[in-house]
N, CA and C atoms as a LAMMPS dump frame, in Angstrom:
ITEM: TIMESTEP
0
ITEM: NUMBER OF ATOMS
570
ITEM: BOX BOUNDS ff ff ff
-5.0000000000000000e+02 5.0000000000000000e+02
-5.0000000000000000e+02 5.0000000000000000e+02
-5.0000000000000000e+02 5.0000000000000000e+02
ITEM: ATOMS id mol type element x y z
1 1 1 N 176.281 -255.94 -35.703
2 1 2 C 176.073 -255.335 -34.653
3 1 3 C 175.467 -254.271 -34.45
4 2 1 N 174.887 -253.854 -35.553
5 2 2 C 173.506 -252.653 -35.66
6 2 3 C 172.463 -253.273 -35.016
7 3 1 N 172.131 -254.2 -35.895
8 3 2 C 170.869 -254.732 -34.952
9 3 3 C 170.807 -255.119 -33.805
10 4 1 N 171.788 -255.494 -33.072
11 4 2 C 171.879 -255.974 -31.543
12 4 3 C 171.805 -254.968 -30.612
13 5 1 N 172.321 -253.544 -30.968
14 5 2 C 172.623 -252.191 -30.263
15 5 3 C 171.119 -251.826 -30.546
16 6 1 N 170.235 -252.091 -32.053
17 6 2 C 169.12 -251.65 -31.94
18 6 3 C 168.229 -252.52 -31.007
19 7 1 N 168.197 -253.356 -31.244
20 7 2 C 167.736 -254.63 -30.373
21 7 3 C 167.535 -254.193 -28.857
22 8 1 N 169.067 -253.962 -28.187
23 8 2 C 169.388 -253.725 -27.033
24 8 3 C 168.536 -252.1 -26.582
25 9 1 N 168.653 -251.438 -27.559
26 9 2 C 167.995 -250.052 -27.236
27 9 3 C 166.416 -250.001 -26.793
28 10 1 N 165.914 -251.1 -27.76
29 10 2 C 164.597 -251.286 -27.921
30 10 3 C 163.939 -252.398 -26.416
31 11 1 N 164.606 -253.177 -26.257
32 11 2 C 164.596 -253.667 -24.852
33 11 3 C 164.852 -252.77 -23.915
34 12 1 N 166.031 -251.964 -23.606
35 12 2 C 165.633 -251.101 -22.752
36 12 3 C 164.6 -250.025 -22.295
37 13 1 N 164.503 -249.952 -23.518
38 13 2 C 163.36 -248.902 -23.429
39 13 3 C 162.039 -249.329 -23.159
40 14 1 N 161.196 -250.604 -23.491
41 14 2 C 160.544 -251.152 -23.059
42 14 3 C 160.703 -251.709 -21.586
43 15 1 N 161.882 -251.703 -20.818
44 15 2 C 161.819 -251.873 -19.359
45 15 3 C 161.845 -250.448 -18.739
46 16 1 N 162.124 -249.145 -19.31
47 16 2 C 161.638 -248.039 -18.548
48 16 3 C 160.195 -247.696 -18.531
49 17 1 N 160.194 -247.783 -20.166
50 17 2 C 157.938 -247.696 -20.365
51 17 3 C 157.481 -248.739 -19.289
52 18 1 N 158.057 -249.927 -19.566
53 18 2 C 157.181 -250.567 -18.11
54 18 3 C 157.273 -250.517 -16.913
55 19 1 N 158.692 -249.818 -16.213
56 19 2 C 158.756 -249.49 -14.953
57 19 3 C 158.398 -248.109 -14.507
58 20 1 N 158.232 -246.892 -15.531
59 20 2 C 158.424 -245.998 -15.246
60 20 3 C 157.381 -245.202 -15.839
61 21 1 N 157.023 -245.735 -16.978
62 21 2 C 155.657 -245.443 -18.125
63 21 3 C 155.956 -244.142 -19.064
64 22 1 N 155.406 -243.808 -19.815
65 22 2 C 155.761 -242.879 -20.78
66 22 3 C 155.964 -241.938 -20.287
67 23 1 N 155.394 -241.199 -20.049
68 23 2 C 155.863 -239.623 -19.451
69 23 3 C 157.07 -239.531 -18.381
70 24 1 N 157.462 -240.094 -17.584
71 24 2 C 158.592 -240.333 -16.741
72 24 3 C 160.015 -241.224 -17.431
73 25 1 N 159.97 -241.854 -18.824
74 25 2 C 160.872 -242.611 -19.338
75 25 3 C 161.567 -241.489 -20.126
76 26 1 N 163.145 -241.366 -20.106
77 26 2 C 163.914 -240.355 -20.812
78 26 3 C 164.506 -241.333 -21.705
79 27 1 N 165.488 -240.54 -22.503
80 27 2 C 166.247 -240.953 -23.206
81 27 3 C 167.404 -241.544 -22.558
82 28 1 N 168.063 -240.664 -21.278
83 28 2 C 168.853 -240.64 -20.478
84 28 3 C 168.458 -241.972 -20.203
85 29 1 N 167.616 -242.057 -19.559
86 29 2 C 167.208 -243.336 -19.188
87 29 3 C 167.325 -244.706 -19.532
88 30 1 N 166.67 -244.392 -20.846
89 30 2 C 167.11 -245.909 -21.78
90 30 3 C 168.587 -245.748 -22.408
91 31 1 N 169.459 -244.527 -22.378
92 31 2 C 170.851 -245.115 -22.696
93 31 3 C 171.692 -245.597 -21.515
94 32 1 N 171.266 -245.312 -19.939
95 32 2 C 171.613 -245.948 -18.828
96 32 3 C 171.421 -247.289 -18.869
97 33 1 N 170.083 -247.781 -19.271
98 33 2 C 170.232 -248.956 -18.896
99 33 3 C 170.371 -250.209 -19.909
100 34 1 N 170.664 -249.736 -21.242
101 34 2 C 170.932 -250.155 -22.415
102 34 3 C 172.558 -250.392 -22.255
103 35 1 N 173.117 -249.476 -21.115
104 35 2 C 174.059 -249.074 -21.213
105 35 3 C 175.308 -248.473 -22.592
106 36 1 N 174.425 -247.569 -23.213
107 36 2 C 174.697 -246.884 -24.802
108 36 3 C 174.993 -245.249 -23.974
109 37 1 N 175.391 -244.717 -25.523
110 37 2 C 175.795 -243.232 -25.16
111 37 3 C 173.647 -242.634 -25.923
112 38 1 N 173.621 -241.968 -25.747
113 38 2 C 172.287 -241.289 -26.229
114 38 3 C 172.686 -241.094 -28.076
115 39 1 N 173.706 -240.608 -28.521
116 39 2 C 173.779 -240.799 -29.354
117 39 3 C 173.637 -241.75 -29.898
118 40 1 N 174.095 -242.643 -29.718
119 40 2 C 173.677 -243.812 -30.03
120 40 3 C 172.272 -244.39 -30.719
121 41 1 N 171.227 -243.736 -29.352
122 41 2 C 169.934 -244.051 -29.474
123 41 3 C 169.385 -243.297 -30.755
124 42 1 N 170.236 -241.986 -30.768
125 42 2 C 169.824 -241.28 -31.768
126 42 3 C 169.865 -241.871 -33.347
127 43 1 N 171.1 -242.383 -33.642
128 43 2 C 171.19 -243.26 -34.689
129 43 3 C 170.33 -244.105 -35.124
130 44 1 N 169.125 -244.993 -34.353
131 44 2 C 167.959 -245.527 -34.958
132 44 3 C 166.991 -244.774 -34.827
133 45 1 N 166.799 -243.804 -33.611
134 45 2 C 165.602 -243.179 -33.48
135 45 3 C 165.595 -241.712 -33.62
136 46 1 N 164.631 -241.243 -34.059
137 46 2 C 164.667 -239.81 -33.745
138 46 3 C 164.564 -239.325 -32.519
139 47 1 N 163.607 -240.134 -31.52
140 47 2 C 163.034 -239.419 -30.504
141 47 3 C 162.356 -240.832 -29.639
142 48 1 N 161.945 -240.117 -28.259
143 48 2 C 161.126 -240.994 -27.582
144 48 3 C 160.074 -241.465 -27.724
145 49 1 N 159.665 -240.578 -28.774
146 49 2 C 158.12 -241.033 -29.063
147 49 3 C 158.358 -242.135 -30.45
148 50 1 N 159.597 -242.057 -31.369
149 50 2 C 159.498 -242.805 -32.8
150 50 3 C 159.951 -244.303 -31.942
151 51 1 N 160.874 -244.548 -30.629
152 51 2 C 161.405 -245.746 -30.098
153 51 3 C 159.635 -245.932 -29.495
154 52 1 N 159.417 -245.159 -28.674
155 52 2 C 158.102 -245.88 -28.152
156 52 3 C 156.902 -246.523 -29.392
157 53 1 N 156.82 -245.562 -30.752
158 53 2 C 155.765 -246.516 -31.536
159 53 3 C 156.664 -247.664 -31.935
160 54 1 N 157.67 -247.561 -31.976
161 54 2 C 158.548 -249.366 -32.54
162 54 3 C 158.408 -250.265 -31.598
163 55 1 N 157.899 -249.606 -30.361
164 55 2 C 157.331 -250.906 -29.173
165 55 3 C 156.302 -251.097 -29.393
166 56 1 N 155.531 -250.129 -29.438
167 56 2 C 153.868 -250.235 -29.645
168 56 3 C 153.562 -251.624 -30.885
169 57 1 N 154.303 -250.986 -32.174
170 57 2 C 153.936 -251.768 -33.107
171 57 3 C 154.021 -253.422 -33.048
172 58 1 N 155.478 -253.386 -32.17
173 58 2 C 155.652 -254.835 -31.568
174 58 3 C 154.79 -255.637 -31.095
175 59 1 N 154 -254.685 -30.276
176 59 2 C 153.029 -255.112 -28.982
177 59 3 C 151.744 -255.466 -29.692
178 60 1 N 151.559 -255.082 -30.665
179 60 2 C 150.454 -254.994 -31.331
180 60 3 C 150.521 -256.238 -32.406
181 61 1 N 151.299 -256.605 -33.292
182 61 2 C 151.495 -257.72 -33.77
183 61 3 C 151.477 -258.824 -33.066
184 62 1 N 152.099 -258.871 -31.434
185 62 2 C 152.142 -259.869 -30.374
186 62 3 C 151.083 -260.203 -30.62
187 63 1 N 149.588 -259.261 -30.285
188 63 2 C 148.708 -259.127 -30.206
189 63 3 C 147.787 -259.764 -30.973
190 64 1 N 147.931 -259.503 -32.371
191 64 2 C 147.391 -260.226 -33.291
192 64 3 C 147.614 -261.429 -33.534
193 65 1 N 149.009 -261.89 -33.216
194 65 2 C 149.482 -263.182 -33.125
195 65 3 C 148.439 -264.26 -32.202
196 66 1 N 148.096 -263.374 -30.913
197 66 2 C 147.593 -264.213 -30.103
198 66 3 C 146.242 -264.553 -30.383
199 67 1 N 145.502 -263.305 -31.043
200 67 2 C 144.326 -263.766 -31.508
201 67 3 C 144.094 -264.48 -32.707
202 68 1 N 145.265 -265.026 -33.831
203 68 2 C 144.95 -265.883 -34.886
204 68 3 C 145.147 -267.172 -34.453
205 69 1 N 146.068 -267.183 -32.992
206 69 2 C 146.11 -268.435 -33.006
207 69 3 C 144.85 -269.446 -32.491
208 70 1 N 144.263 -268.31 -31.721
209 70 2 C 142.347 -268.98 -31.549
210 70 3 C 141.848 -269.062 -31.954
211 71 1 N 142.409 -268.448 -33.404
212 71 2 C 141.02 -268.978 -34.068
213 71 3 C 141.877 -270.555 -35.467
214 72 1 N 142.653 -271.097 -34.789
215 72 2 C 143.153 -272.154 -35.845
216 72 3 C 141.985 -273.461 -35.008
217 73 1 N 141.807 -274.097 -35.687
218 73 2 C 141.053 -275.623 -35.457
219 73 3 C 139.471 -275.11 -35.504
220 74 1 N 139.009 -276.48 -35.145
221 74 2 C 137.889 -277.134 -35.773
222 74 3 C 136.504 -276.381 -34.692
223 75 1 N 136.906 -275.625 -33.937
224 75 2 C 135.744 -275.138 -33.196
225 75 3 C 134.819 -273.96 -33.361
226 76 1 N 133.5 -273.895 -32.804
227 76 2 C 132.543 -273.199 -33.357
228 76 3 C 132.868 -271.731 -33.22
229 77 1 N 132.569 -271.075 -34.298
230 77 2 C 133.216 -269.726 -34.558
231 77 3 C 133.055 -268.88 -32.762
232 78 1 N 131.557 -269.182 -31.918
233 78 2 C 131.396 -268.453 -30.843
234 78 3 C 132.667 -268.852 -30.203
235 79 1 N 133.154 -270.227 -29.901
236 79 2 C 134.019 -270.594 -29.144
237 79 3 C 135.759 -270.114 -29.326
238 80 1 N 135.854 -269.874 -31.076
239 80 2 C 137.234 -269.61 -31.296
240 80 3 C 136.969 -267.968 -30.551
241 81 1 N 136.034 -267.39 -30.965
242 81 2 C 135.847 -265.934 -30.599
243 81 3 C 136.352 -265.802 -29.17
244 82 1 N 135.441 -266.738 -28.23
245 82 2 C 136.035 -266.587 -26.802
246 82 3 C 137.174 -266.572 -26.439
247 83 1 N 138.3 -267.483 -27.13
248 83 2 C 139.236 -267.752 -26.71
249 83 3 C 140.576 -267.015 -27.051
250 84 1 N 140.083 -266.345 -28.235
251 84 2 C 140.634 -265.53 -29.036
252 84 3 C 140.59 -263.787 -27.888
253 85 1 N 139.329 -263.384 -27.702
254 85 2 C 139.571 -262.563 -26.547
255 85 3 C 139.666 -262.779 -24.94
256 86 1 N 139.471 -263.645 -24.866
257 86 2 C 139.997 -264.269 -23.139
258 86 3 C 141.53 -264.194 -23.446
259 87 1 N 142.234 -264.763 -24.558
260 87 2 C 143.41 -264.373 -24.659
261 87 3 C 144.445 -262.861 -24.873
262 88 1 N 143.481 -262.579 -25.823
263 88 2 C 144.049 -261.099 -25.875
264 88 3 C 143.888 -260.281 -24.189
265 89 1 N 142.872 -260.416 -23.976
266 89 2 C 142.857 -259.668 -22.366
267 89 3 C 143.484 -260.114 -21.257
268 90 1 N 144.25 -261.557 -20.972
269 90 2 C 144.918 -262.202 -20.618
270 90 3 C 146.043 -261.57 -21.381
271 91 1 N 146.743 -260.876 -22.506
272 91 2 C 148.147 -261.071 -22.949
273 91 3 C 148.194 -259.247 -22.178
274 92 1 N 146.821 -258.603 -22.404
275 92 2 C 147.226 -257.675 -21.919
276 92 3 C 147.414 -257.061 -20.324
277 93 1 N 146.994 -258.222 -19.517
278 93 2 C 146.634 -258.061 -18.161
279 93 3 C 148.2 -258.319 -17.676
280 94 1 N 148.825 -259.304 -18.479
281 94 2 C 149.697 -259.67 -18.449
282 94 3 C 151.209 -259.542 -18.293
283 95 1 N 151.181 -258.619 -19.511
284 95 2 C 152.133 -257.561 -20.011
285 95 3 C 152.602 -256.595 -19.798
286 96 1 N 153.597 -256.369 -19.197
287 96 2 C 153.906 -255.611 -18.006
288 96 3 C 153.83 -253.884 -18.388
289 97 1 N 154.21 -253.868 -20.067
290 97 2 C 154.036 -252.917 -20.674
291 97 3 C 152.788 -252.156 -20.677
292 98 1 N 151.888 -253.228 -21.599
293 98 2 C 150.785 -252.603 -21.338
294 98 3 C 149.807 -252.709 -19.835
295 99 1 N 150.302 -253.204 -18.679
296 99 2 C 149.691 -252.913 -17.827
297 99 3 C 149.937 -251.726 -16.987
298 100 1 N 151.222 -251.093 -17.541
299 100 2 C 151.621 -249.553 -17.362
300 100 3 C 150.973 -248.656 -17.746
301 101 1 N 150.675 -249.259 -19.401
302 101 2 C 150.156 -248.158 -20.177
303 101 3 C 148.62 -247.839 -19.242
304 102 1 N 148.201 -249.04 -19.007
305 102 2 C 146.831 -248.949 -18.835
306 102 3 C 146.708 -248.042 -17.898
307 103 1 N 147.379 -248.268 -16.878
308 103 2 C 147.267 -247.445 -15.032
309 103 3 C 147.662 -245.919 -15.838
310 104 1 N 148.649 -245.446 -16.632
311 104 2 C 149.398 -244.147 -17.032
312 104 3 C 148.082 -243.635 -17.913
313 105 1 N 147.261 -243.927 -18.571
314 105 2 C 146.32 -243.559 -19.61
315 105 3 C 145.456 -243.244 -18.576
316 106 1 N 144.774 -244.233 -17.209
317 106 2 C 143.788 -243.99 -16.307
318 106 3 C 144.079 -242.594 -15.501
319 107 1 N 145.479 -242.869 -14.6
320 107 2 C 145.831 -241.81 -13.822
321 107 3 C 146.272 -240.693 -14.377
322 108 1 N 146.685 -240.653 -15.294
323 108 2 C 147.499 -238.829 -15.411
324 108 3 C 146.627 -239.003 -17.298
325 109 1 N 146.362 -239.765 -18.164
326 109 2 C 145.945 -239.142 -19.097
327 109 3 C 146.835 -238.56 -19.856
328 110 1 N 148.113 -239.502 -20.173
329 110 2 C 149.226 -238.792 -21.09
330 110 3 C 148.752 -239.141 -22.631
331 111 1 N 148.54 -238.008 -22.851
332 111 2 C 147.866 -238.226 -24.769
333 111 3 C 148.749 -239.187 -25.504
334 112 1 N 149.503 -239.46 -25.661
335 112 2 C 150.543 -240.006 -26.318
336 112 3 C 150.167 -241.614 -25.805
337 113 1 N 149.947 -241.81 -24.763
338 113 2 C 149.511 -243.39 -24.203
339 113 3 C 147.764 -243.406 -24.256
340 114 1 N 147.424 -242.074 -24.133
341 114 2 C 145.807 -242.414 -24.42
342 114 3 C 145.694 -243.336 -26.232
343 115 1 N 146.432 -242.079 -26.906
344 115 2 C 146.535 -242.468 -28.237
345 115 3 C 146.756 -244.29 -28.622
346 116 1 N 147.67 -244.228 -27.914
347 116 2 C 148.38 -246.097 -27.746
348 116 3 C 147.348 -247.099 -27.194
349 117 1 N 146.596 -246.715 -26.571
350 117 2 C 145.559 -247.573 -25.71
351 117 3 C 144.696 -247.651 -27.127
352 118 1 N 144.592 -246.622 -27.478
353 118 2 C 143.233 -246.517 -28.493
354 118 3 C 143.549 -246.927 -29.999
355 119 1 N 144.7 -247.059 -30.423
356 119 2 C 145.331 -248.09 -31.355
357 119 3 C 144.979 -249.084 -31.307
358 120 1 N 145.819 -249.669 -29.626
359 120 2 C 145.482 -250.878 -29.455
360 120 3 C 144.225 -251.525 -29.641
361 121 1 N 143.336 -250.965 -29.085
362 121 2 C 141.747 -251.5 -29.068
363 121 3 C 140.927 -251.628 -30.15
364 122 1 N 141.538 -250.418 -31.383
365 122 2 C 141.212 -250.348 -32.789
366 122 3 C 141.572 -251.73 -33.657
367 123 1 N 142.753 -251.982 -33.331
368 123 2 C 143.33 -252.777 -33.991
369 123 3 C 142.317 -254.271 -33.34
370 124 1 N 142.465 -254.467 -32.01
371 124 2 C 141.778 -255.419 -31.918
372 124 3 C 140.214 -255.478 -31.951
373 125 1 N 140.054 -254.376 -32.388
374 125 2 C 138.178 -254.27 -32.882
375 125 3 C 138.124 -254.819 -34.481
376 126 1 N 139.167 -254.099 -35.458
377 126 2 C 139.696 -254.532 -36.882
378 126 3 C 139.77 -256.217 -36.731
379 127 1 N 140.219 -255.812 -35.987
380 127 2 C 140.629 -258.174 -36.207
381 127 3 C 139.347 -258.803 -35.997
382 128 1 N 138.451 -258.068 -34.762
383 128 2 C 137.403 -259.159 -34.401
384 128 3 C 136.399 -259.256 -35.678
385 129 1 N 136.336 -257.373 -36.465
386 129 2 C 135.288 -257.412 -37.253
387 129 3 C 135.788 -258.137 -38.66
388 130 1 N 136.993 -258.162 -38.875
389 130 2 C 137.39 -259.028 -40.109
390 130 3 C 137.027 -260.614 -39.7
391 131 1 N 136.773 -260.655 -38.337
392 131 2 C 136.694 -262.58 -38.533
393 131 3 C 134.775 -262.317 -38.171
394 132 1 N 134.095 -261.673 -37.871
395 132 2 C 132.735 -261.221 -37.833
396 132 3 C 132.449 -261.33 -39.172
397 133 1 N 133.203 -260.661 -39.911
398 133 2 C 132.823 -260.721 -41.037
399 133 3 C 132.604 -262.067 -42.229
400 134 1 N 133.838 -262.435 -42.271
401 134 2 C 134.357 -263.899 -42.868
402 134 3 C 133.412 -264.782 -42.191
403 135 1 N 132.404 -264.857 -40.613
404 135 2 C 131.908 -265.596 -40.294
405 135 3 C 130.328 -265.548 -40.706
406 136 1 N 129.726 -264.213 -41.107
407 136 2 C 128.979 -263.768 -41.908
408 136 3 C 129.009 -264.571 -43.013
409 137 1 N 130.013 -264.477 -43.834
410 137 2 C 130.299 -264.866 -45.572
411 137 3 C 129.75 -266.247 -45.502
412 138 1 N 130.907 -267.497 -44.287
413 138 2 C 130.29 -268.45 -43.893
414 138 3 C 129.67 -269.086 -44.337
415 139 1 N 128.424 -268.149 -43.253
416 139 2 C 127.191 -268.837 -42.843
417 139 3 C 126.871 -269.331 -41.302
418 140 1 N 128.36 -268.816 -40.584
419 140 2 C 128.103 -269.575 -39.204
420 140 3 C 127.538 -268.705 -38.428
421 141 1 N 127.197 -267.47 -38.4
422 141 2 C 126.119 -266.35 -38.051
423 141 3 C 125.481 -265.917 -38.803
424 142 1 N 124.602 -265.188 -38.434
425 142 2 C 123.297 -264.334 -39.294
426 142 3 C 124.104 -263.247 -39.84
427 143 1 N 123.145 -262.855 -40.662
428 143 2 C 124.093 -260.968 -40.933
429 143 3 C 123.718 -260.207 -40.039
430 144 1 N 124.75 -259.069 -39.858
431 144 2 C 124.788 -258.381 -38.868
432 144 3 C 126.186 -257.333 -39.111
433 145 1 N 125.944 -256.108 -39.081
434 145 2 C 127.237 -255.155 -38.894
435 145 3 C 128.292 -255.312 -38.251
436 146 1 N 129.043 -255.658 -39.02
437 146 2 C 130.574 -256.416 -38.011
438 146 3 C 131.004 -255.89 -37.033
439 147 1 N 131.177 -254.201 -38.031
440 147 2 C 132.088 -253.244 -37.072
441 147 3 C 131.238 -253.15 -35.733
442 148 1 N 129.596 -252.55 -35.898
443 148 2 C 128.846 -252.612 -34.664
444 148 3 C 129.389 -254.148 -33.68
445 149 1 N 129.17 -255.175 -33.991
446 149 2 C 129.231 -256.387 -33.685
447 149 3 C 130.632 -256.924 -32.98
448 150 1 N 131.631 -256.255 -33.548
449 150 2 C 132.914 -256.47 -32.763
450 150 3 C 133.008 -255.533 -32.036
451 151 1 N 132.344 -254.44 -31.91
452 151 2 C 132.724 -253.543 -30.371
453 151 3 C 131.652 -254.236 -29.21
454 152 1 N 130.489 -254.177 -29.705
455 152 2 C 129.77 -255.107 -28.667
456 152 3 C 130.056 -255.727 -28.031
457 153 1 N 130.933 -257.076 -28.996
458 153 2 C 131.083 -258.066 -28.174
459 153 3 C 132.696 -258.021 -27.537
460 154 1 N 133.094 -256.841 -27.941
461 154 2 C 134.557 -256.77 -27.224
462 154 3 C 134.116 -255.481 -25.911
463 155 1 N 133.431 -254.94 -25.646
464 155 2 C 132.938 -254.071 -24.62
465 155 3 C 132.139 -255.193 -23.946
466 156 1 N 131.31 -256.032 -24.084
467 156 2 C 131.137 -257.077 -22.872
468 156 3 C 132.04 -258.133 -22.64
469 157 1 N 132.87 -258.419 -23.331
470 157 2 C 134.24 -259.484 -22.746
471 157 3 C 134.269 -258.275 -21.577
472 158 1 N 135.232 -257.047 -22.251
473 158 2 C 135.589 -256.536 -20.869
474 158 3 C 134.43 -256.327 -19.529
475 159 1 N 133.173 -255.845 -19.896
476 159 2 C 132.732 -255.703 -18.488
477 159 3 C 132.775 -257.241 -18.342
478 160 1 N 132.401 -258.172 -18.511
479 160 2 C 132.274 -259.481 -17.434
480 160 3 C 133.574 -260.11 -17.454
481 161 1 N 134.621 -259.483 -17.788
482 161 2 C 136.029 -259.586 -17.239
483 161 3 C 136.669 -258.849 -16.205
484 162 1 N 136.541 -257.147 -16.271
485 162 2 C 137.169 -256.323 -15.21
486 162 3 C 136.032 -255.42 -14.476
487 163 1 N 135.019 -255.523 -15.365
488 163 2 C 133.309 -254.733 -14.617
489 163 3 C 132.629 -255.147 -13.467
490 164 1 N 132.602 -256.275 -13.619
491 164 2 C 131.806 -257.35 -13.03
492 164 3 C 132.143 -257.661 -11.962
493 165 1 N 133.738 -257.598 -11.73
494 165 2 C 134.763 -257.677 -10.853
495 165 3 C 134.579 -256.378 -9.109
496 166 1 N 134.202 -255.962 -10.016
497 166 2 C 134.734 -254.207 -9.379
498 166 3 C 133.974 -254.527 -8.22
499 167 1 N 132.83 -255.147 -7.855
500 167 2 C 131.517 -255.521 -6.76
501 167 3 C 130.905 -257.268 -6.678
502 168 1 N 131.926 -257.923 -7.619
503 168 2 C 131.099 -259.209 -7.424
504 168 3 C 132.422 -259.958 -7.348
505 169 1 N 132.025 -261.574 -7.235
506 169 2 C 133.549 -261.935 -7.353
507 169 3 C 133.583 -262.725 -8.658
508 170 1 N 135.026 -262.584 -9.237
509 170 2 C 135.506 -263.414 -10.316
510 170 3 C 134.464 -264.031 -10.821
511 171 1 N 134.043 -264.22 -12.417
512 171 2 C 133.607 -265.307 -12.969
513 171 3 C 134.777 -266.159 -13.452
514 172 1 N 134.707 -267.176 -13.494
515 172 2 C 135.35 -267.829 -14.084
516 172 3 C 135.463 -268.118 -15.487
517 173 1 N 136.629 -268.417 -16.312
518 173 2 C 136.671 -268.559 -17.651
519 173 3 C 135.46 -269.26 -18.73
520 174 1 N 135.192 -270.23 -17.594
521 174 2 C 133.958 -270.465 -18.536
522 174 3 C 132.332 -270.584 -18.56
523 175 1 N 132.367 -269.85 -17.016
524 175 2 C 131.192 -269.118 -16.927
525 175 3 C 131.133 -267.875 -17.896
526 176 1 N 132.394 -267.184 -18.329
527 176 2 C 132.338 -266.235 -19.129
528 176 3 C 131.874 -266.651 -20.639
529 177 1 N 132.934 -267.819 -21.083
530 177 2 C 132.315 -268.118 -22.472
531 177 3 C 130.563 -268.191 -22.149
532 178 1 N 130.431 -269.239 -21.586
533 178 2 C 128.9 -269.705 -21.596
534 178 3 C 128.199 -267.951 -21.395
535 179 1 N 128.399 -267.007 -20.325
536 179 2 C 127.417 -265.924 -20.971
537 179 3 C 127.477 -265.21 -22.36
538 180 1 N 128.721 -264.911 -22.611
539 180 2 C 128.979 -264.851 -24.008
540 180 3 C 128.41 -265.584 -25.035
541 181 1 N 128.232 -266.709 -25.043
542 181 2 C 127.507 -267.262 -25.884
543 181 3 C 126.005 -266.855 -26.062
544 182 1 N 125.723 -267.027 -24.827
545 182 2 C 124.048 -266.586 -24.288
546 182 3 C 123.678 -265.3 -24.714
547 183 1 N 124.321 -264.038 -24.228
548 183 2 C 124.342 -262.905 -24.511
549 183 3 C 124.119 -262.438 -26.043
550 184 1 N 125.174 -262.93 -26.767
551 184 2 C 125.711 -262.545 -28.282
552 184 3 C 124.799 -263.747 -28.929
553 185 1 N 125.51 -265.004 -28.644
554 185 2 C 124.904 -266.082 -30.038
555 185 3 C 123.546 -266.411 -29.684
556 186 1 N 123.072 -266.955 -28.844
557 186 2 C 121.993 -267.271 -28.478
558 186 3 C 120.935 -266.526 -28.148
559 187 1 N 120.809 -264.99 -27.299
560 187 2 C 119.965 -264.222 -26.969
561 187 3 C 118.916 -264.748 -25.775
562 188 1 N 118.133 -263.844 -25.726
563 188 2 C 117.484 -264.365 -24.712
564 188 3 C 115.878 -264.632 -24.676
565 189 1 N 115.604 -264.788 -26.098
566 189 2 C 114.118 -264.772 -26.317
567 189 3 C 114.206 -266.426 -26.129
568 190 1 N 113.302 -266.709 -25.912
569 190 2 C 112.996 -268.441 -25.47
570 190 3 C 112.589 -268.967 -27.211
């Protein structure tokens, strides 16, 4: 019974954070949505921050599973990486909580939310860095700094998906893959 209530509380909090953002969500709201007393919430979580952390930890695990799935199969490294990055960014764009968090970080700059966004990005970067290091070990790609390479790859991908669209027609998934392969894996030299 306790696990069901905890799950109910987490689902209610996720709904509240998704609708109102972190800053505007209160324990009272979560209790109302979950249809439990505030005391019930405090039997599982010390405060709003701990509840938020539980939800974000689950979100990060989901992102990792999304990335891991893209690396299954026999595709070349650059195609797997493209799939992983595309799926991670699709996840972030379609997951209501992450949309609200990115909006709150951009518009209000709530420190707890900015920290969470950084935590999510650092997890994505570490995952890419590990993949790059393995690709170097197996000879799939040439030797490079995995941490710096992961950073450049993620930032280029974000730029191609989000920043380009600000003043240009959106790029299709296959166009992004070709550009990514060209700039990262082939280079511009003849």
